[in-house]
N, C-alpha and C positions, 0 to 999 in steps of 0.2 A: 529804764525800760523794765517792766515787770515780767518775770518769767512765769509761765504757766506749767506746772508739773503734770506729768502723765502717770497713769497707773502702770507700773512695770511688772508687777507680779501679783498673782492671786493664789492663795492657798486654800484649797477647798478641803475642809476637815469634816469627815462624816463622823460626828461625835457620838451618835447613838445607834448607828447601825450595828447590829450584833454580829454581822459578818466580820471576819478578820480583815485587816487592812489589805491583805493580798488580793481580796476580791473587790477592792474598791479603787476607784480612780483617784490618784493624787496628782495634781497638775500645778505647775508654777508658771505657765505661759498659756496664751490663748489656745484653746483646743483645736487640734487638727482633725479632719474627717478620718474616721476609722471604720473598718468593717464591723458590722453589728453581729452580735451573737445572742442566743436566747437569754443569757444571763446578764448581758450588758445593760447598765443603767445610763440614761442620758447624762452627760456631764454638763455642769453649769458653764454657760458661755461667758467669756470675759466681756465686761462692759466696754462700750465703744470709747475710744480715746477722746479726750477733750479736743475740740477743734481750735487751733491756734490761728490768729490772723497771719496772712501771708508775709506781712512786713516784720513779724516778730519770730525769731528762731525759737524752736522748742527745746527745752532743756530737760534731760532725764532727771527723775527724782528717785531718791532712795526710799520713798514711802512704800509701805506694805499694808495692804488691806486684807484682813482675814474674814472670810465668810463661813459661818457655821450653819450646816444643814443637818437637822435632827431627823435623819431618815431611819425608820425602823423596818428591817427586812425580816420576814418570817418564812421559813421553809416548813412545808407540811404535806401530809398525804391524806387522801380521802378514801374511806372504805364504805361499802354498802352493807345492807343488813346481814349478808352472808360473810362479812369480813374479807371481801374481795376488793382489790384495788379498783378505783375509778379514775382513769387517767385522761378522760376526754373533756373535762369541764372547761368553761371559758371564764373570763374575768367577771362578766355580768352575773354569774351564778353565785358569787361570793359576797358576803357582807362581813365587815370587821369592826370590832369595838375595842377601844382603849379605855380601861376603867369606866365602862358603861357608856362612853361617849362614841357615837358612830364616827367613822373615819372615811376619808376619800382614798380609794386605792389609786396610788400614783403609777405604780409599775406592776406588771403581772407577767409571769411566764410559766410555761410547763417545761420541766427539766427531766430528761430521761437519759439513762445509760452513761451517767457521769462517772469518772474514776473515783474509787473509794480509797480513803485513807483511814485505816482502822487501828485503834489502840486496844490491845488485849491486856486487861488488868486482872492479875491473878492474886487472890488473897492467899498468902503463905504463912499466916499466923498459926499459933497453936490451936486456936478455936476450930479450925477446919482440918486438923490433922487427919481425921478419919475419912475426909472426903477429898483428899488431895488427888487421888486417882480419878475421881469424877471430874474435878476441875481440869486436869490435864486432857482427859478424853473429850470433854465438852469443848474446850478451846481449840483443840486440834481439829475436831470434826467441823467446827464453825469455819475455820480458815480454809479447809479443803473444800467446803461446800460453797463458800462465797467468793474467795479470792480468785480473780481472773488473771491469768498469765499475761504479763506485759501491759497490764492496765491498772490493777489495784495493788496497793502496798499496805503492810501492817508492821507494827512493832509490838514487843512484849515487855510489859512492866510487871514485876512482882512487888508486893508490899507486905511487910510485917511491922517491925518497929519504924521503918522508913521505906519510901519507894526506891526502886532500883530498876533501871533499864537493863534487861538481859539480852535483848536483841533489838537493834535499831530498825528503822524503816527498811523493808525489803519486800520484793515481790516473790521471793523464794519460800514457798510454803514448807519445804523440807527443812530449811534453816530455822524457821520459826518453830517447827515441831521439835527439832533437836534441842533447842533451848528450853522449851516447855517441859519436856520429859525429864530435864535435870532439876526441876524445882523441888525443894524440900520445905517442910513446914516447921515453924518455930518462931517464937517472939510474940509481940503484941500486934495490934491492928491499927493502922493509920489510913483508913479509907479516904477521908476527905483530903488529906495531904496528897495522896496518890492521884486522885481526880484532878486536883488543882495543878499539880506539877505536870501531869500528862498533857493537860490543855495548854499550859504556858510554854513548856519546853519542847513539845513535839507537835501537837495538833494545831497550834497557832501558826506554824509555818511548815506544813507538810511538803514532801517532794512534789514538784510541779510536773504536770503531764509533759511528755516529750513533744518535740516538734512545735508547730505553730498553733496548737490547740489553745482555746481560752484557758486562762489560769483559774479554773474553777474545779473544785473537787468536793466530794461529800466527806465530812468528818464524822466518824462514828466511834463510840467507845463501847466495848463489851466488858462489863464488870462482873466477875464471878466471885461471890463472897457470901458470908452469912449476914452481912450488914451491921455487925457489932463493932463500932469504932471505940477505941479506948486510949489512943495515943496522939491523935492529930493536933497540930498547932492551929490549923485552919478549921473553921466551923463548917457545918453542912451548908449554910447559906453562902459561904465563900465559894465552896465547891460548885454549887448550882449556878451561882452568878458567873463564875469563870467559864463554865461550860456554855452558858447562854451567850456570853460575850464573844466566844470563839466559834459559835455555831456548831457545837458538838452535840450530837444526839446520843444519849446514853441508853443502852439496853442492859438490863441487869438479869443475872441468873443466880438464884438463891441456892446455896449449898445445904440449907437447913431442910431436914426431912421430918420435922415435927408436924403433927397434924396433917399428914399426907393421906389423901383418899386414893386407895389403890383400885377402887371400883370403876374409875373413869376409863372408858375404853374407846371413846371417840378420838381417832388419830389426830384430828385437827385441834384438839384441846388437851393433848397429852402433856404439853409444856406447862400446863397450869392445873395441877392436881390438888392444890390446897383448898381447904374450906375453912382454915383458920390461920391467920398470918401472925407470926411472932413480931416482936418489936423491931428486930433486924429486918424482917421481910417488909415491914411498912416503910422503913427507911429506904430500902432498895426500890420500892414502888414509887416513893416520892421523887427520888433521883431520876428515875425514868420518865415519869409523867411530867415533871417540870421542864424537861428538855425535849419532849416530843417523842420519847422512845417507849419501850414496853418492858414490863417485868415478867420473868418466867419463874415458876416454882415447880420444877420437875422432880421426879424420883429417880428415874433411870436416864442415862445419857441418850438413849434411843428416843426418849420422849421429845427431844429437842430437834429431831431431824427436820420435820415440817416447819418448825418455828424458824430455824436458820434459813430455810429457803424463803420464807415470808419476809424476814428482815432484809435479805438481799434484794428482793423485788421492791420492797418499800423504798429503800435508799436510792434505787435507780429510777423511781417514778414519783417525783415530787413536784409540787407547785411552789412558786415563790410570789409573795405579795409584799410590796413596800408602800409605806405611807408616812406622811409627816404629821405627827401627833398635834392635834389642836390644843391639847391641854398640857403641853410639855414644859417642865421646869427642871433645871439641873440641880435637883435637891437630893439625889440619891434614893428617892422613894421608889418602891416597887410598883410597877404598873401591870395590871392584868390584861391579857389579850384574849379575845374571843372571836373565833371565825365560825361562821355558819353558812350553810347551803340551804336557804329558805325554801326553794322550790323543789327540793328533793328530800322528802321525809324519809327518815331512817338512815340517811348518810351521816357518818361520823368523821370528824376532822381530828387528825392526830398532829398536834403542834405543841411547841413549848407554851407554857401558860403565861409567861410575862417577861419583863425585863426590868433592870434597875436603871434609873435615870442618872447615869454618870457619864462623864466625858471619857472617850477612849484613851485620851492622853494619860489617864491615871492607871491604865492597865499595864502591868509590868511584863510586857511581852518581850521576848528576846529577839535581837536582830537576826535577820536571815543572812546567809552567806553573801547575798548581794548587797547587804548593808542596810536596807530598809526594813523597818519592823513589819513583820508579817501578821 
């Protein structure tokens, strides 16, 4: 008598979603109904079991079937002509392209007021010695402006010859401030190593919100530096890719004051006084734009007050679009993403510029305390 095996498990691997695995459903049994949330993505249902004749007993099989879904998820904000947030758009307002090929939007949601998980990265190399007080004041002002008690958390990393965590994730702005004021300058500059390590070791598995809230947070990095790397073992492309793969938005603040225009008096533009960017400034700009953030080129710390408020508002008012690329191949190639709002002239979309077509299994993420990679 011939036995007919059944499918006993399905592993759904979201290989190209650039969201960390913590925000993805992994299941090894048929899905059970769950309460929906704005960030929830529909899970793949298990195929129906093979029907066996009544006279034949069914024998369990050790067979495992793996299904790969190449879902790309993009977080972004929309601004109008006056650089004000536009939070009320719908799915039909957007069009998305992957390497110039139009894509079907599979999932769409508006996400607001999510908990923030912030990595504050401070350059403490010799090259910024004269601006160390500026760095300390800027980072402290940002944390006290944006961090919300009992909701948001941040950590502080310094980097010169190598990155070092000086304060782990905490919601205590005072504790963060105390560690920031102790920083001293000296040594070389390893910016790319710092970004890479901050994403892998901290922002890939940040603390989860308390209670029964959905396990969804916004990951953001504030990088304060002159942009001049001379010691990293990782490349700039490595750093950008890891930030993209862990859904980290990078905001950069330049410590360089070369070619600063002090005639700028518009309060809304004080965070960008430069009319000529140094090579380091251009690197900071690329890091921000590739991940959906912004670069700032201030002269005084006070120039950043409005900018910090804008960053907080942006991170708490974002859209999410997910699609299955029609032209996807696991070849490691970089794919450009373009999102437009055709019916609203003058609207600008701020999102990461692309992704690398690689499997998530190759990302060296550290395991979370719960055991699963985050």
